[in-house]
N, C-alpha and C positions, 0 to 999 in steps of 0.2 A: 376322366369322364365327369360329366356334369349332370346334375339333376335338372329338370325343367326349370325349377325356380332359380338355379344358379347360372342360367344362360340368358341371352337377350331375346328370348321368345316372348312375344307380347300378345299372342292370339288369345282371345277370350271365348269361353264357351265351346271349345273344341271337344267333341265327344269321341270316344274310342270307336274305331272302325274295324270291322272284322277283316281277317286276312283274305286277299283275293285268291282265286283258285290257282293261279300261276303267277310267277314273278311278273311285275309290271314295270315298265320304264316309260315315264311320261316326260315330255320335253316342252318347255315353256320359254319362248324367246322374249327378250326384253332389252331395252337400251340402257346400258350402264354408263356412269361417268368413267372417265379414263382411269383405269386401275392403277396406273403408275404415278399419277401426279394430281389427280382431282381431290380436293379436300373432302368432298362429300362421299367418296367411294365407300368407306367403311360403314357409314350409316345407311347408304343405299343397299349394301350387301346384307346388313341385318334386316332391313325391311323386306328384301327379296326372300330371305330364308323364312322369315316370319310368315309371309304370304304363302309361300310354297308349302310350308308345314301345315298351315291352317286351311288350305284349299281356297285362298282368296286370290283374286286377279290383280289386286293393287294393295299397297300399304305405305304408310308414312304421311307426313304433311307435305303440302305443296312446296316445291323447290327442287333443287338439283338432286336431292336424295330420295325423291318420291319414286316408288317402284310401281310400274304398270306393265302388264304383259301385252305382247302383240298376238293376235290370232295367227294360227298357222296359215301360211300362204299369203300373208300380208304383203302389200307392195308399198315401198317407202322411197323417198328421195335419197340419193347417195350422200347428200350433205349430212344426213343423220348418223352416218357411220364413219366419222373422221376423228381420230385422236390427234391432238396437236401438242407441240412443244411450247406454245404460247396460249394466252387466254382465249377460249372459244367455247361455244355451246351450240349444238345442232347446226353447225356450218356457219355460224355468225361470229365474227371477231368482236372484241370489246363487249363481252356478254353482260358485264355489269350495267352498261348503258342500255343494251337491247332488252334484257330480260329482268334486270333488277340487281341490286347490290349483292344478293345471296349467290349470284352466278359469277361474280367478278373474277374469281381465281380458278374457275373450272378450266379444264384443258381438253375439251372434246368428249366424244362419246364412242362407245364400242358395243356391238351387239353380243350379248351373252345368251347362251342356250341353257337356261336353268333346267334342273332335272330332279325328279322324285322317283326313287326306285324302292319298291317294296317286295319282299319275298312272298311267295305264294304259300298256301296252306300246306302243301306237300313238299315245299322246297326247304333245303338246308339253309342255314345262315351263309352269308357271303362276306367278302372283304373288299375294300376299295382297291386293293392290289389287283383285283380281277377286272377292273373297269378300263375300258378303252373309249376313245373318242375320235371321230373322223369329221372334219369340216370339208365337205365337197363344194366345189364351185366351178363355174365355167371360166373363171379368171384364176389362172394358176398362181398368180402372185399372192393370193390371199388364202388359198386352200392349205390345209395341214392336217396332221394326225398326231394323237397321243396314244402310244401303244400300251399294252397291258403292263402294269407296274409303274406307270408314270405318276399316278395320283397318290396323295397322302391326305389323312384326316386333318382338318383345320377349321377355322371359323368360316371358311369358304365352302368346304366339303364336309358336311356334318353327318357322321354315322349315328344311327339310332338303335338303341336296344329297347325292346318293348318291356314295359313294367309288368306287374302282377296280373294285369288284365289280358296280357298276351296279344295286344292289338296296337295299331298305330294310333297315337293320340290318347286322349283321356286324362292327361296330366301326370302320368306316372312313368313316362319314357325317360331313358337315360341317354345323354348325348355324348358322343365321342368326337373330340376336336383335336386330338393329338395322339402320339404314340405310334407304334408299329402299324404300317399300312396293311398288315396281314390280320389285324384284329377282326373277328367275325361280328357282324351286325345283322339286324333284321331289316333295316331300311337305310336309305341315304337321301339327304336333301342338300342341294347345292345351287348356288347362284349360277354355276356352270362355266364352261369355257366359251371362248368366242374370238372375234377378230375385227379389226378395223383398218382402214387406210390411214396413212400418216401424213401430216402436214408439218413441216418444220422450216428452218432457215434455208434448206437446200431446194425447197419446192418453189417453182417459178412464180414470180409475182412481186410487184413493187411494194406491197404492204401485206399485212396478215390476211385481210379479207380476200385479196387476189390469190394468195396461196391456198386458202380454203377452197375457193372457187375452182382453181386449176386442179386441185386434188379430187374434187367431186366430179369434174369432167373427165380427167384422165383415167379414173377407175372404170369408166364405161358402165353400162347397165350389166348387172350380174346378179346371181342368186347365191345364197349360202344355205346349205343343208347340213345341219348338225345332227349327228347320229351317235348315240352311246350304245355300246355292246357290253354284255356281262353274261358269261357262262352260256353263250349261244342265244341269248335273248337280245333284242334291240328295240330302240325307240328313237324317233327323230322328228324334226320339224324343219320347215323351209321358209325363208324370207327372201323376197325379191327387192333389189335396189335398182332404181331407174335414174340414169344420169340426166341432168337438165340440158336444155337446148342453150348453147352458149351465145352470148352477145358477140357481135363482130370483133370487138376489141379483145375479147378472150380468145377467139380463134387466132388472132395475131400473136397473143402471148404464148399460146401453146405451140405455135409453129416456129417461134423464135428461140425456144429453149427446150432442152431435154427435161421431161417431167420425171423427177426422181421420187417416186412414191413407194416403190417396193424395195427400199434400201435396208441397210442394217438395222436402223431403228425400228422399222416395221417388222422385220423378221424377229427381233427381240420381243416386240409386243405380241405378235400373233402366236408365239410359241409359249406363252405364259398362261397357265391355267387360272 
């Protein structure tokens, strides 16, 4: 357990807020760097949790680690949800040239459903072992679920014990980032679970940009609805992704090769919290 001063929370002027009448589960979608290989991910994660804890919609300095929430029911291009095995950012290859040197070693993006859970005034404490997540989609290749018992406390999923003021915030909370997942807490703040399509060496294309383009097209237009449940309570959010209209040359590319997007690499990515 860590006191607020011992963790990477940077929110300033956060006042204690009284307990809600009943447990609340609030979900906040945001685009994250690729959790598996993007060098900015850990800083982005800390920015995300800082923002979620303080009630802000964005946090951090400009660059790949900047955290910014999407509004529920936002519509985005599919290129913004592709994780790659080569340098890319928001569907563009060679990101250092396109976006600037800070992006040169990034490897794509993934939609995460950040979450803030707070117990109600009449509710008992809960544990992260009671949390479940379902990612529903009209595209079966990207949908998945995490059952009860799948989650553990970490720098990504932070349990919160209220301090002497008995309320969320106020500077006296204690943060749980490890240990048994059955530890009881008063609240949970997390950058969340999510999913993305994959582009790698097996994706059709003569170069990295063509591979990103074919991944964006082959995914089709789809929605992602991320819903967390805990002790009979639930909260969720939905984001819509719209595929681009391909150029004639891209049509030929897609018809001449099998698009391998939902392969083993993607399955590994999408099932990681």
